[in-house]
N, C-alpha and C positions, 0 to 999 in steps of 0.2 A: 809569226814572229815568236822567238823564244824569249823567256824571261831573262836568261843570261845575257842576251844581246841588249835587252832593255836596261839592265843594271849597269852596263858600261856607258850608257848615255847620260848626258847632263840634264838638268831640269828643263832648260829651254828647248833642248832637242826632244825631250819627252812631250813637252807641250805642243810642239810642232807636229809630232807623230800623232798625238791625240786628236788634234784638229783635222789632220788628214783622214784619220779613221772615222771620225764623226761625220765628215762630209761624205765619205764612201758609204757609210751606213745609211745616211739620209737618201743617197741616190739609189741604193739597193731597195730601201723601203718603198720608194716611189715606183720603182720597176715592179716590185711585188704587188703593189696596190693596183697597178694598171695591167696586170697579168702579162708582163713582158719578161719577168725573171724566170729563166729556165732552171737554174741551179739554186734552189732555196737554201742549200747548205752554206752558201756564201754569207748569208745573214748571220748564221750561228757563229761562223768563224770570226767575222768582224766584231760581233758582240764580245766574244771571248778575248780578242786582241785588245779591245777597249778596256776590258776589265783588267787585263794584265798590265797595261800602261798605267791605269789609275792605281793599281796595287803597288807598283814599283814607285810611283810618285809619292804615295803615302808612306812608304818605307824610308824614302829619302827625307 
């Protein structure tokens, strides 16, 4: 997700997006811990998306 897309969202929408991303991150971490995650790059991408959302929320 791009930062420009996030800047167009409202605070409640950003909070919902953050919650979705945190849940996805938790699921990926569990898959990684149980050796079921094939593409470990997904963890990195989710972490960066979470950081983007939190940054935009801080700017607003």
